[in-house]
mmCIF file of the N, C-alpha and C atoms, coordinates in Angstrom:
data_MODEL
# 
_entry.id   MODEL 
# 
loop_
_atom_site.group_PDB 
_atom_site.id 
_atom_site.type_symbol 
_atom_site.label_atom_id 
_atom_site.label_alt_id 
_atom_site.label_comp_id 
_atom_site.label_asym_id 
_atom_site.label_entity_id 
_atom_site.label_seq_id 
_atom_site.pdbx_PDB_ins_code 
_atom_site.Cartn_x 
_atom_site.Cartn_y 
_atom_site.Cartn_z 
_atom_site.occupancy 
_atom_site.B_iso_or_equiv 
_atom_site.pdbx_formal_charge 
_atom_site.auth_seq_id 
_atom_site.auth_comp_id 
_atom_site.auth_asym_id 
_atom_site.auth_atom_id 
_atom_site.pdbx_PDB_model_num 
ATOM 1   N N  . MET A 1 1  ? 48.659 72.066 8.310  1.00 0.00 ? 1  MET A N  1 
ATOM 2   C CA . MET A 1 1  ? 49.407 70.936 8.838  1.00 0.00 ? 1  MET A CA 1 
ATOM 3   C C  . MET A 1 1  ? 50.765 71.420 9.342  1.00 0.00 ? 1  MET A C  1 
ATOM 4   N N  . LYS A 1 2  ? 50.808 71.723 10.600 1.00 0.00 ? 2  LYS A N  1 
ATOM 5   C CA . LYS A 1 2  ? 52.060 72.224 11.156 1.00 0.00 ? 2  LYS A CA 1 
ATOM 6   C C  . LYS A 1 2  ? 52.685 71.248 12.135 1.00 0.00 ? 2  LYS A C  1 
ATOM 7   N N  . THR A 1 3  ? 51.890 70.671 13.002 1.00 0.00 ? 3  THR A N  1 
ATOM 8   C CA . THR A 1 3  ? 52.436 69.742 13.992 1.00 0.00 ? 3  THR A CA 1 
ATOM 9   C C  . THR A 1 3  ? 52.372 68.308 13.456 1.00 0.00 ? 3  THR A C  1 
ATOM 10  N N  . PRO A 1 4  ? 53.184 67.422 14.024 1.00 0.00 ? 4  PRO A N  1 
ATOM 11  C CA . PRO A 1 4  ? 53.089 66.014 13.616 1.00 0.00 ? 4  PRO A CA 1 
ATOM 12  C C  . PRO A 1 4  ? 51.682 65.448 13.823 1.00 0.00 ? 4  PRO A C  1 
ATOM 13  N N  . GLU A 1 5  ? 51.000 65.886 14.859 1.00 0.00 ? 5  GLU A N  1 
ATOM 14  C CA . GLU A 1 5  ? 49.642 65.406 15.119 1.00 0.00 ? 5  GLU A CA 1 
ATOM 15  C C  . GLU A 1 5  ? 48.686 65.854 14.017 1.00 0.00 ? 5  GLU A C  1 
ATOM 16  N N  . GLU A 1 6  ? 48.817 67.098 13.564 1.00 0.00 ? 6  GLU A N  1 
ATOM 17  C CA . GLU A 1 6  ? 47.976 67.598 12.474 1.00 0.00 ? 6  GLU A CA 1 
ATOM 18  C C  . GLU A 1 6  ? 48.281 66.868 11.166 1.00 0.00 ? 6  GLU A C  1 
ATOM 19  N N  . ILE A 1 7  ? 49.557 66.594 10.936 1.00 0.00 ? 7  ILE A N  1 
ATOM 20  C CA . ILE A 1 7  ? 49.954 65.863 9.731  1.00 0.00 ? 7  ILE A CA 1 
ATOM 21  C C  . ILE A 1 7  ? 49.357 64.465 9.769  1.00 0.00 ? 7  ILE A C  1 
ATOM 22  N N  . HIS A 1 8  ? 49.448 63.811 10.917 1.00 0.00 ? 8  HIS A N  1 
ATOM 23  C CA . HIS A 1 8  ? 48.898 62.457 11.050 1.00 0.00 ? 8  HIS A CA 1 
ATOM 24  C C  . HIS A 1 8  ? 47.391 62.464 10.826 1.00 0.00 ? 8  HIS A C  1 
ATOM 25  N N  . ALA A 1 9  ? 46.696 63.444 11.383 1.00 0.00 ? 9  ALA A N  1 
ATOM 26  C CA . ALA A 1 9  ? 45.237 63.527 11.207 1.00 0.00 ? 9  ALA A CA 1 
ATOM 27  C C  . ALA A 1 9  ? 44.885 63.717 9.737  1.00 0.00 ? 9  ALA A C  1 
ATOM 28  N N  . THR A 1 10 ? 45.606 64.574 9.046  1.00 0.00 ? 10 THR A N  1 
ATOM 29  C CA . THR A 1 10 ? 45.360 64.801 7.623  1.00 0.00 ? 10 THR A CA 1 
ATOM 30  C C  . THR A 1 10 ? 45.671 63.544 6.818  1.00 0.00 ? 10 THR A C  1 
ATOM 31  N N  . LEU A 1 11 ? 46.774 62.908 7.149  1.00 0.00 ? 11 LEU A N  1 
ATOM 32  C CA . LEU A 1 11 ? 47.169 61.680 6.468  1.00 0.00 ? 11 LEU A CA 1 
ATOM 33  C C  . LEU A 1 11 ? 46.133 60.581 6.686  1.00 0.00 ? 11 LEU A C  1 
ATOM 34  N N  . ARG A 1 12 ? 45.641 60.478 7.906  1.00 0.00 ? 12 ARG A N  1 
ATOM 35  C CA . ARG A 1 12 ? 44.622 59.471 8.221  1.00 0.00 ? 12 ARG A CA 1 
ATOM 36  C C  . ARG A 1 12 ? 43.365 59.700 7.377  1.00 0.00 ? 12 ARG A C  1 
ATOM 37  N N  . GLN A 1 13 ? 42.929 60.942 7.299  1.00 0.00 ? 13 GLN A N  1 
ATOM 38  C CA . GLN A 1 13 ? 41.729 61.265 6.524  1.00 0.00 ? 13 GLN A CA 1 
ATOM 39  C C  . GLN A 1 13 ? 41.961 61.003 5.033  1.00 0.00 ? 13 GLN A C  1 
ATOM 40  N N  . LEU A 1 14 ? 43.084 61.448 4.527  1.00 0.00 ? 14 LEU A N  1 
ATOM 41  C CA . LEU A 1 14 ? 43.409 61.299 3.112  1.00 0.00 ? 14 LEU A CA 1 
ATOM 42  C C  . LEU A 1 14 ? 43.503 59.824 2.715  1.00 0.00 ? 14 LEU A C  1 
ATOM 43  N N  . MET A 1 15 ? 44.231 59.047 3.500  1.00 0.00 ? 15 MET A N  1 
ATOM 44  C CA . MET A 1 15 ? 44.409 57.634 3.169  1.00 0.00 ? 15 MET A CA 1 
ATOM 45  C C  . MET A 1 15 ? 43.109 56.852 3.322  1.00 0.00 ? 15 MET A C  1 
ATOM 46  N N  . SER A 1 16 ? 42.310 57.254 4.276  1.00 0.00 ? 16 SER A N  1 
ATOM 47  C CA . SER A 1 16 ? 41.014 56.614 4.464  1.00 0.00 ? 16 SER A CA 1 
ATOM 48  C C  . SER A 1 16 ? 40.145 56.810 3.230  1.00 0.00 ? 16 SER A C  1 
ATOM 49  N N  . GLU A 1 17 ? 40.158 58.023 2.688  1.00 0.00 ? 17 GLU A N  1 
ATOM 50  C CA . GLU A 1 17 ? 39.376 58.338 1.490  1.00 0.00 ? 17 GLU A CA 1 
ATOM 51  C C  . GLU A 1 17 ? 39.962 57.681 0.241  1.00 0.00 ? 17 GLU A C  1 
ATOM 52  N N  . MET A 1 18 ? 41.268 57.796 0.063  1.00 0.00 ? 18 MET A N  1 
ATOM 53  C CA . MET A 1 18 ? 41.910 57.308 -1.156 1.00 0.00 ? 18 MET A CA 1 
ATOM 54  C C  . MET A 1 18 ? 41.908 55.784 -1.264 1.00 0.00 ? 18 MET A C  1 
ATOM 55  N N  . PHE A 1 19 ? 42.162 55.118 -0.144 1.00 0.00 ? 19 PHE A N  1 
ATOM 56  C CA . PHE A 1 19 ? 42.387 53.676 -0.190 1.00 0.00 ? 19 PHE A CA 1 
ATOM 57  C C  . PHE A 1 19 ? 41.329 52.873 0.564  1.00 0.00 ? 19 PHE A C  1 
ATOM 58  N N  . GLU A 1 20 ? 40.286 53.562 0.988  1.00 0.00 ? 20 GLU A N  1 
ATOM 59  C CA . GLU A 1 20 ? 39.178 52.919 1.702  1.00 0.00 ? 20 GLU A CA 1 
ATOM 60  C C  . GLU A 1 20 ? 39.674 52.107 2.898  1.00 0.00 ? 20 GLU A C  1 
ATOM 61  N N  . LEU A 1 21 ? 40.549 52.735 3.682  1.00 0.00 ? 21 LEU A N  1 
ATOM 62  C CA . LEU A 1 21 ? 41.085 52.119 4.888  1.00 0.00 ? 21 LEU A CA 1 
ATOM 63  C C  . LEU A 1 21 ? 40.320 52.626 6.098  1.00 0.00 ? 21 LEU A C  1 
ATOM 64  N N  . ALA A 1 22 ? 40.247 51.807 7.123  1.00 0.00 ? 22 ALA A N  1 
ATOM 65  C CA . ALA A 1 22 ? 39.640 52.248 8.379  1.00 0.00 ? 22 ALA A CA 1 
ATOM 66  C C  . ALA A 1 22 ? 40.596 53.226 9.052  1.00 0.00 ? 22 ALA A C  1 
ATOM 67  N N  . PRO A 1 23 ? 40.110 54.411 9.454  1.00 0.00 ? 23 PRO A N  1 
ATOM 68  C CA . PRO A 1 23 ? 40.995 55.409 10.064 1.00 0.00 ? 23 PRO A CA 1 
ATOM 69  C C  . PRO A 1 23 ? 41.796 54.871 11.251 1.00 0.00 ? 23 PRO A C  1 
ATOM 70  N N  . GLU A 1 24 ? 41.196 53.990 12.036 1.00 0.00 ? 24 GLU A N  1 
ATOM 71  C CA . GLU A 1 24 ? 41.901 53.464 13.209 1.00 0.00 ? 24 GLU A CA 1 
ATOM 72  C C  . GLU A 1 24 ? 43.073 52.565 12.821 1.00 0.00 ? 24 GLU A C  1 
ATOM 73  N N  . ASP A 1 25 ? 43.084 52.052 11.590 1.00 0.00 ? 25 ASP A N  1 
ATOM 74  C CA . ASP A 1 25 ? 44.203 51.233 11.118 1.00 0.00 ? 25 ASP A CA 1 
ATOM 75  C C  . ASP A 1 25 ? 45.405 52.080 10.715 1.00 0.00 ? 25 ASP A C  1 
ATOM 76  N N  . ILE A 1 26 ? 45.181 53.372 10.512 1.00 0.00 ? 26 ILE A N  1 
ATOM 77  C CA . ILE A 1 26 ? 46.240 54.266 10.035 1.00 0.00 ? 26 ILE A CA 1 
ATOM 78  C C  . ILE A 1 26 ? 46.918 54.898 11.256 1.00 0.00 ? 26 ILE A C  1 
ATOM 79  N N  . ASN A 1 27 ? 47.572 54.053 12.038 1.00 0.00 ? 27 ASN A N  1 
ATOM 80  C CA . ASN A 1 27 ? 48.282 54.541 13.227 1.00 0.00 ? 27 ASN A CA 1 
ATOM 81  C C  . ASN A 1 27 ? 49.756 54.721 12.890 1.00 0.00 ? 27 ASN A C  1 
ATOM 82  N N  . LEU A 1 28 ? 50.467 55.388 13.753 1.00 0.00 ? 28 LEU A N  1 
ATOM 83  C CA . LEU A 1 28 ? 51.856 55.748 13.465 1.00 0.00 ? 28 LEU A CA 1 
ATOM 84  C C  . LEU A 1 28 ? 52.762 54.544 13.233 1.00 0.00 ? 28 LEU A C  1 
ATOM 85  N N  . ASN A 1 29 ? 52.452 53.419 13.836 1.00 0.00 ? 29 ASN A N  1 
ATOM 86  C CA . ASN A 1 29 ? 53.301 52.230 13.689 1.00 0.00 ? 29 ASN A CA 1 
ATOM 87  C C  . ASN A 1 29 ? 52.918 51.349 12.517 1.00 0.00 ? 29 ASN A C  1 
ATOM 88  N N  . ALA A 1 30 ? 51.823 51.679 11.829 1.00 0.00 ? 30 ALA A N  1 
ATOM 89  C CA . ALA A 1 30 ? 51.354 50.844 10.720 1.00 0.00 ? 30 ALA A CA 1 
ATOM 90  C C  . ALA A 1 30 ? 52.364 50.857 9.577  1.00 0.00 ? 30 ALA A C  1 
ATOM 91  N N  . ASN A 1 31 ? 52.695 49.670 9.103  1.00 0.00 ? 31 ASN A N  1 
ATOM 92  C CA . ASN A 1 31 ? 53.583 49.527 7.960  1.00 0.00 ? 31 ASN A CA 1 
ATOM 93  C C  . ASN A 1 31 ? 52.753 49.741 6.695  1.00 0.00 ? 31 ASN A C  1 
ATOM 94  N N  . LEU A 1 32 ? 53.245 50.606 5.825  1.00 0.00 ? 32 LEU A N  1 
ATOM 95  C CA . LEU A 1 32 ? 52.497 50.963 4.625  1.00 0.00 ? 32 LEU A CA 1 
ATOM 96  C C  . LEU A 1 32 ? 52.170 49.738 3.774  1.00 0.00 ? 32 LEU A C  1 
ATOM 97  N N  . ASN A 1 33 ? 53.142 48.874 3.567  1.00 0.00 ? 33 ASN A N  1 
ATOM 98  C CA . ASN A 1 33 ? 52.929 47.727 2.696  1.00 0.00 ? 33 ASN A CA 1 
ATOM 99  C C  . ASN A 1 33 ? 52.279 46.562 3.427  1.00 0.00 ? 33 ASN A C  1 
ATOM 100 N N  . LYS A 1 34 ? 52.844 46.149 4.529  1.00 0.00 ? 34 LYS A N  1 
ATOM 101 C CA . LYS A 1 34 ? 52.374 44.941 5.219  1.00 0.00 ? 34 LYS A CA 1 
ATOM 102 C C  . LYS A 1 34 ? 51.028 45.131 5.901  1.00 0.00 ? 34 LYS A C  1 
ATOM 103 N N  . ASP A 1 35 ? 50.848 46.260 6.588  1.00 0.00 ? 35 ASP A N  1 
ATOM 104 C CA . ASP A 1 35 ? 49.617 46.474 7.351  1.00 0.00 ? 35 ASP A CA 1 
ATOM 105 C C  . ASP A 1 35 ? 48.502 47.123 6.534  1.00 0.00 ? 35 ASP A C  1 
ATOM 106 N N  . LEU A 1 36 ? 48.883 48.034 5.624  1.00 0.00 ? 36 LEU A N  1 
ATOM 107 C CA . LEU A 1 36 ? 47.878 48.825 4.914  1.00 0.00 ? 36 LEU A CA 1 
ATOM 108 C C  . LEU A 1 36 ? 47.756 48.457 3.431  1.00 0.00 ? 36 LEU A C  1 
ATOM 109 N N  . ASP A 1 37 ? 48.610 47.574 2.959  1.00 0.00 ? 37 ASP A N  1 
ATOM 110 C CA . ASP A 1 37 ? 48.575 47.109 1.576  1.00 0.00 ? 37 ASP A CA 1 
ATOM 111 C C  . ASP A 1 37 ? 48.743 48.256 0.570  1.00 0.00 ? 37 ASP A C  1 
ATOM 112 N N  . ILE A 1 38 ? 49.628 49.193 0.908  1.00 0.00 ? 38 ILE A N  1 
ATOM 113 C CA . ILE A 1 38 ? 49.937 50.313 0.016  1.00 0.00 ? 38 ILE A CA 1 
ATOM 114 C C  . ILE A 1 38 ? 51.123 49.892 -0.852 1.00 0.00 ? 38 ILE A C  1 
ATOM 115 N N  . ASP A 1 39 ? 50.896 49.797 -2.167 1.00 0.00 ? 39 ASP A N  1 
ATOM 116 C CA . ASP A 1 39 ? 51.983 49.412 -3.064 1.00 0.00 ? 39 ASP A CA 1 
ATOM 117 C C  . ASP A 1 39 ? 52.656 50.667 -3.627 1.00 0.00 ? 39 ASP A C  1 
ATOM 118 N N  . SER A 1 40 ? 53.620 50.484 -4.509 1.00 0.00 ? 40 SER A N  1 
ATOM 119 C CA . SER A 1 40 ? 54.386 51.621 -5.029 1.00 0.00 ? 40 SER A CA 1 
ATOM 120 C C  . SER A 1 40 ? 53.524 52.587 -5.829 1.00 0.00 ? 40 SER A C  1 
ATOM 121 N N  . ILE A 1 41 ? 52.550 52.085 -6.564 1.00 0.00 ? 41 ILE A N  1 
ATOM 122 C CA . ILE A 1 41 ? 51.647 52.952 -7.332 1.00 0.00 ? 41 ILE A CA 1 
ATOM 123 C C  . ILE A 1 41 ? 50.802 53.788 -6.376 1.00 0.00 ? 41 ILE A C  1 
ATOM 124 N N  . ASP A 1 42 ? 50.281 53.145 -5.331 1.00 0.00 ? 42 ASP A N  1 
ATOM 125 C CA . ASP A 1 42 ? 49.502 53.871 -4.318 1.00 0.00 ? 42 ASP A CA 1 
ATOM 126 C C  . ASP A 1 42 ? 50.360 54.938 -3.647 1.00 0.00 ? 42 ASP A C  1 
ATOM 127 N N  . ALA A 1 43 ? 51.621 54.596 -3.372 1.00 0.00 ? 43 ALA A N  1 
ATOM 128 C CA . ALA A 1 43 ? 52.518 55.538 -2.714 1.00 0.00 ? 43 ALA A CA 1 
ATOM 129 C C  . ALA A 1 43 ? 52.757 56.778 -3.579 1.00 0.00 ? 43 ALA A C  1 
ATOM 130 N N  . VAL A 1 44 ? 52.887 56.579 -4.878 1.00 0.00 ? 44 VAL A N  1 
ATOM 131 C CA . VAL A 1 44 ? 53.060 57.723 -5.787 1.00 0.00 ? 44 VAL A CA 1 
ATOM 132 C C  . VAL A 1 44 ? 51.806 58.594 -5.777 1.00 0.00 ? 44 VAL A C  1 
ATOM 133 N N  . ASP A 1 45 ? 50.630 57.968 -5.840 1.00 0.00 ? 45 ASP A N  1 
ATOM 134 C CA . ASP A 1 45 ? 49.373 58.720 -5.778 1.00 0.00 ? 45 ASP A CA 1 
ATOM 135 C C  . ASP A 1 45 ? 49.281 59.519 -4.481 1.00 0.00 ? 45 ASP A C  1 
ATOM 136 N N  . LEU A 1 46 ? 49.667 58.892 -3.386 1.00 0.00 ? 46 LEU A N  1 
ATOM 137 C CA . LEU A 1 46 ? 49.640 59.566 -2.086 1.00 0.00 ? 46 LEU A CA 1 
ATOM 138 C C  . LEU A 1 46 ? 50.610 60.738 -2.065 1.00 0.00 ? 46 LEU A C  1 
ATOM 139 N N  . MET A 1 47 ? 51.794 60.539 -2.611 1.00 0.00 ? 47 MET A N  1 
ATOM 140 C CA . MET A 1 47 ? 52.796 61.603 -2.638 1.00 0.00 ? 47 MET A CA 1 
ATOM 141 C C  . MET A 1 47 ? 52.288 62.813 -3.434 1.00 0.00 ? 47 MET A C  1 
ATOM 142 N N  . VAL A 1 48 ? 51.641 62.553 -4.558 1.00 0.00 ? 48 VAL A N  1 
ATOM 143 C CA . VAL A 1 48 ? 51.095 63.641 -5.382 1.00 0.00 ? 48 VAL A CA 1 
ATOM 144 C C  . VAL A 1 48 ? 50.032 64.416 -4.594 1.00 0.00 ? 48 VAL A C  1 
ATOM 145 N N  . ARG A 1 49 ? 49.132 63.697 -3.945 1.00 0.00 ? 49 ARG A N  1 
ATOM 146 C CA . ARG A 1 49 ? 48.083 64.361 -3.155 1.00 0.00 ? 49 ARG A CA 1 
ATOM 147 C C  . ARG A 1 49 ? 48.674 65.159 -1.995 1.00 0.00 ? 49 ARG A C  1 
ATOM 148 N N  . LEU A 1 50 ? 49.685 64.604 -1.336 1.00 0.00 ? 50 LEU A N  1 
ATOM 149 C CA . LEU A 1 50 ? 50.322 65.317 -0.230 1.00 0.00 ? 50 LEU A CA 1 
ATOM 150 C C  . LEU A 1 50 ? 51.047 66.563 -0.725 1.00 0.00 ? 50 LEU A C  1 
ATOM 151 N N  . ARG A 1 51 ? 51.683 66.451 -1.886 1.00 0.00 ? 51 ARG A N  1 
ATOM 152 C CA . ARG A 1 51 ? 52.367 67.615 -2.455 1.00 0.00 ? 51 ARG A CA 1 
ATOM 153 C C  . ARG A 1 51 ? 51.365 68.741 -2.715 1.00 0.00 ? 51 ARG A C  1 
ATOM 154 N N  . ASN A 1 52 ? 50.181 68.395 -3.200 1.00 0.00 ? 52 ASN A N  1 
ATOM 155 C CA . ASN A 1 52 ? 49.151 69.407 -3.440 1.00 0.00 ? 52 ASN A CA 1 
ATOM 156 C C  . ASN A 1 52 ? 48.686 70.042 -2.140 1.00 0.00 ? 52 ASN A C  1 
ATOM 157 N N  . ILE A 1 53 ? 48.650 69.267 -1.071 1.00 0.00 ? 53 ILE A N  1 
ATOM 158 C CA . ILE A 1 53 ? 48.200 69.782 0.213  1.00 0.00 ? 53 ILE A CA 1 
ATOM 159 C C  . ILE A 1 53 ? 49.254 70.682 0.847  1.00 0.00 ? 53 ILE A C  1 
ATOM 160 N N  . VAL A 1 54 ? 50.508 70.235 0.867  1.00 0.00 ? 54 VAL A N  1 
ATOM 161 C CA . VAL A 1 54 ? 51.555 71.027 1.525  1.00 0.00 ? 54 VAL A CA 1 
ATOM 162 C C  . VAL A 1 54 ? 52.089 72.145 0.638  1.00 0.00 ? 54 VAL A C  1 
ATOM 163 N N  . GLY A 1 55 ? 51.870 72.018 -0.673 1.00 0.00 ? 55 GLY A N  1 
ATOM 164 C CA . GLY A 1 55 ? 52.299 73.078 -1.581 1.00 0.00 ? 55 GLY A CA 1 
ATOM 165 C C  . GLY A 1 55 ? 53.799 73.134 -1.804 1.00 0.00 ? 55 GLY A C  1 
ATOM 166 N N  . LYS A 1 56 ? 54.488 72.061 -1.444 1.00 0.00 ? 56 LYS A N  1 
ATOM 167 C CA . LYS A 1 56 ? 55.935 72.004 -1.637 1.00 0.00 ? 56 LYS A CA 1 
ATOM 168 C C  . LYS A 1 56 ? 56.294 70.679 -2.279 1.00 0.00 ? 56 LYS A C  1 
ATOM 169 N N  . ARG A 1 57 ? 57.428 70.672 -2.951 1.00 0.00 ? 57 ARG A N  1 
ATOM 170 C CA . ARG A 1 57 ? 57.914 69.453 -3.606 1.00 0.00 ? 57 ARG A CA 1 
ATOM 171 C C  . ARG A 1 57 ? 58.343 68.436 -2.556 1.00 0.00 ? 57 ARG A C  1 
ATOM 172 N N  . ILE A 1 58 ? 57.972 67.193 -2.792 1.00 0.00 ? 58 ILE A N  1 
ATOM 173 C CA . ILE A 1 58 ? 58.387 66.102 -1.917 1.00 0.00 ? 58 ILE A CA 1 
ATOM 174 C C  . ILE A 1 58 ? 59.449 65.302 -2.663 1.00 0.00 ? 58 ILE A C  1 
ATOM 175 N N  . ASN A 1 59 ? 60.608 65.137 -2.057 1.00 0.00 ? 59 ASN A N  1 
ATOM 176 C CA . ASN A 1 59 ? 61.684 64.383 -2.665 1.00 0.00 ? 59 ASN A CA 1 
ATOM 177 C C  . ASN A 1 59 ? 61.268 62.912 -2.753 1.00 0.00 ? 59 ASN A C  1 
ATOM 178 N N  . PRO A 1 60 ? 61.175 62.361 -3.947 1.00 0.00 ? 60 PRO A N  1 
ATOM 179 C CA . PRO A 1 60 ? 60.758 60.958 -4.086 1.00 0.00 ? 60 PRO A CA 1 
ATOM 180 C C  . PRO A 1 60 ? 61.614 59.987 -3.286 1.00 0.00 ? 60 PRO A C  1 
ATOM 181 N N  . GLU A 1 61 ? 62.903 60.278 -3.141 1.00 0.00 ? 61 GLU A N  1 
ATOM 182 C CA . GLU A 1 61 ? 63.786 59.394 -2.368 1.00 0.00 ? 61 GLU A CA 1 
ATOM 183 C C  . GLU A 1 61 ? 63.383 59.348 -0.895 1.00 0.00 ? 61 GLU A C  1 
ATOM 184 N N  . ASP A 1 62 ? 63.006 60.493 -0.335 1.00 0.00 ? 62 ASP A N  1 
ATOM 185 C CA . ASP A 1 62 ? 62.562 60.523 1.060  1.00 0.00 ? 62 ASP A CA 1 
ATOM 186 C C  . ASP A 1 62 ? 61.306 59.684 1.223  1.00 0.00 ? 62 ASP A C  1 
ATOM 187 N N  . PHE A 1 63 ? 60.403 59.841 0.292  1.00 0.00 ? 63 PHE A N  1 
ATOM 188 C CA . PHE A 1 63 ? 59.141 59.116 0.379  1.00 0.00 ? 63 PHE A CA 1 
ATOM 189 C C  . PHE A 1 63 ? 59.344 57.628 0.100  1.00 0.00 ? 63 PHE A C  1 
ATOM 190 N N  . LYS A 1 64 ? 60.265 57.316 -0.794 1.00 0.00 ? 64 LYS A N  1 
ATOM 191 C CA . LYS A 1 64 ? 60.541 55.924 -1.144 1.00 0.00 ? 64 LYS A CA 1 
ATOM 192 C C  . LYS A 1 64 ? 61.051 55.145 0.066  1.00 0.00 ? 64 LYS A C  1 
ATOM 193 N N  . ASN A 1 65 ? 61.774 55.811 0.949  1.00 0.00 ? 65 ASN A N  1 
ATOM 194 C CA . ASN A 1 65 ? 62.334 55.160 2.128  1.00 0.00 ? 65 ASN A CA 1 
ATOM 195 C C  . ASN A 1 65 ? 61.336 55.037 3.271  1.00 0.00 ? 65 ASN A C  1 
ATOM 196 N N  . ALA A 1 66 ? 60.170 55.646 3.141  1.00 0.00 ? 66 ALA A N  1 
ATOM 197 C CA . ALA A 1 66 ? 59.154 55.585 4.194  1.00 0.00 ? 66 ALA A CA 1 
ATOM 198 C C  . ALA A 1 66 ? 58.557 54.185 4.253  1.00 0.00 ? 66 ALA A C  1 
ATOM 199 N N  . ARG A 1 67 ? 58.553 53.625 5.429  1.00 0.00 ? 67 ARG A N  1 
ATOM 200 C CA . ARG A 1 67 ? 57.992 52.289 5.625  1.00 0.00 ? 67 ARG A CA 1 
ATOM 201 C C  . ARG A 1 67 ? 56.740 52.314 6.492  1.00 0.00 ? 67 ARG A C  1 
ATOM 202 N N  . THR A 1 68 ? 56.645 53.296 7.371  1.00 0.00 ? 68 THR A N  1 
ATOM 203 C CA . THR A 1 68 ? 55.511 53.380 8.302  1.00 0.00 ? 68 THR A CA 1 
ATOM 204 C C  . THR A 1 68 ? 54.819 54.726 8.162  1.00 0.00 ? 68 THR A C  1 
ATOM 205 N N  . ILE A 1 69 ? 53.665 54.828 8.782  1.00 0.00 ? 69 ILE A N  1 
ATOM 206 C CA . ILE A 1 69 ? 52.961 56.112 8.807  1.00 0.00 ? 69 ILE A CA 1 
ATOM 207 C C  . ILE A 1 69 ? 53.828 57.157 9.499  1.00 0.00 ? 69 ILE A C  1 
ATOM 208 N N  . GLN A 1 70 ? 54.532 56.773 10.556 1.00 0.00 ? 70 GLN A N  1 
ATOM 209 C CA . GLN A 1 70 ? 55.425 57.712 11.245 1.00 0.00 ? 70 GLN A CA 1 
ATOM 210 C C  . GLN A 1 70 ? 56.481 58.257 10.293 1.00 0.00 ? 70 GLN A C  1 
ATOM 211 N N  . ASP A 1 71 ? 57.027 57.414 9.432  1.00 0.00 ? 71 ASP A N  1 
ATOM 212 C CA . ASP A 1 71 ? 58.022 57.860 8.446  1.00 0.00 ? 71 ASP A CA 1 
ATOM 213 C C  . ASP A 1 71 ? 57.424 58.925 7.523  1.00 0.00 ? 71 ASP A C  1 
ATOM 214 N N  . VAL A 1 72 ? 56.200 58.714 7.071  1.00 0.00 ? 72 VAL A N  1 
ATOM 215 C CA . VAL A 1 72 ? 55.538 59.680 6.186  1.00 0.00 ? 72 VAL A CA 1 
ATOM 216 C C  . VAL A 1 72 ? 55.306 60.991 6.936  1.00 0.00 ? 72 VAL A C  1 
ATOM 217 N N  . VAL A 1 73 ? 54.838 60.907 8.165  1.00 0.00 ? 73 VAL A N  1 
ATOM 218 C CA . VAL A 1 73 ? 54.634 62.110 8.987  1.00 0.00 ? 73 VAL A CA 1 
ATOM 219 C C  . VAL A 1 73 ? 55.953 62.867 9.120  1.00 0.00 ? 73 VAL A C  1 
ATOM 220 N N  . ASP A 1 74 ? 57.035 62.156 9.382  1.00 0.00 ? 74 ASP A N  1 
ATOM 221 C CA . ASP A 1 74 ? 58.348 62.806 9.542  1.00 0.00 ? 74 ASP A CA 1 
ATOM 222 C C  . ASP A 1 74 ? 58.781 63.510 8.261  1.00 0.00 ? 74 ASP A C  1 
ATOM 223 N N  . VAL A 1 75 ? 58.572 62.879 7.103  1.00 0.00 ? 75 VAL A N  1 
ATOM 224 C CA . VAL A 1 75 ? 58.943 63.492 5.818  1.00 0.00 ? 75 VAL A CA 1 
ATOM 225 C C  . VAL A 1 75 ? 58.161 64.788 5.610  1.00 0.00 ? 75 VAL A C  1 
ATOM 226 N N  . ILE A 1 76 ? 56.850 64.736 5.828  1.00 0.00 ? 76 ILE A N  1 
ATOM 227 C CA . ILE A 1 76 ? 56.012 65.934 5.632  1.00 0.00 ? 76 ILE A CA 1 
ATOM 228 C C  . ILE A 1 76 ? 56.383 67.013 6.641  1.00 0.00 ? 76 ILE A C  1 
ATOM 229 N N  . TYR A 1 77 ? 56.671 66.634 7.862  1.00 0.00 ? 77 TYR A N  1 
ATOM 230 C CA . TYR A 1 77 ? 57.048 67.604 8.895  1.00 0.00 ? 77 TYR A CA 1 
ATOM 231 C C  . TYR A 1 77 ? 58.355 68.324 8.498  1.00 0.00 ? 77 TYR A C  1 
ATOM 232 N N  . ARG A 1 78 ? 59.333 67.555 8.023  1.00 0.00 ? 78 ARG A N  1 
ATOM 233 C CA . ARG A 1 78 ? 60.601 68.160 7.596  1.00 0.00 ? 78 ARG A CA 1 
ATOM 234 C C  . ARG A 1 78 ? 60.382 69.118 6.428  1.00 0.00 ? 78 ARG A C  1 
ATOM 235 N N  . ILE A 1 79 ? 59.511 68.761 5.491  1.00 0.00 ? 79 ILE A N  1 
ATOM 236 C CA . ILE A 1 79 ? 59.224 69.623 4.348  1.00 0.00 ? 79 ILE A CA 1 
ATOM 237 C C  . ILE A 1 79 ? 58.599 70.933 4.827  1.00 0.00 ? 79 ILE A C  1 
ATOM 238 N N  . ASN A 1 80 ? 57.677 70.837 5.771  1.00 0.00 ? 80 ASN A N  1 
ATOM 239 C CA . ASN A 1 80 ? 57.022 72.035 6.298  1.00 0.00 ? 80 ASN A CA 1 
ATOM 240 C C  . ASN A 1 80 ? 57.996 72.927 7.046  1.00 0.00 ? 80 ASN A C  1 
ATOM 241 N N  . GLU A 1 81 ? 58.994 72.326 7.670  1.00 0.00 ? 81 GLU A N  1 
ATOM 242 C CA . GLU A 1 81 ? 59.986 73.092 8.437  1.00 0.00 ? 81 GLU A CA 1 
ATOM 243 C C  . GLU A 1 81 ? 60.995 73.788 7.532  1.00 0.00 ? 81 GLU A C  1 
ATOM 244 N N  . ALA A 1 82 ? 61.168 73.276 6.319  1.00 0.00 ? 82 ALA A N  1 
ATOM 245 C CA . ALA A 1 82 ? 62.189 73.819 5.410  1.00 0.00 ? 82 ALA A CA 1 
ATOM 246 C C  . ALA A 1 82 ? 61.788 75.170 4.872  1.00 0.00 ? 82 ALA A C  1 
# 
């Protein structure tokens, strides 16, 4: 997962499996809570799975501020760049 597009594709696959969401619903503008019904517990589970995939620590504050799929992609992209 190096490019934002690769991160989005991985995120789409992961969220589809974890939360039984339709992949087409996991677009960059989708709101995690309102559109995808991802609550705080789900977000923690997602963060743990993403940390295992990227192999780096994810700052909970960065993830806590994520509201859309684009926000999550940006957080993971910044972590990969660090």
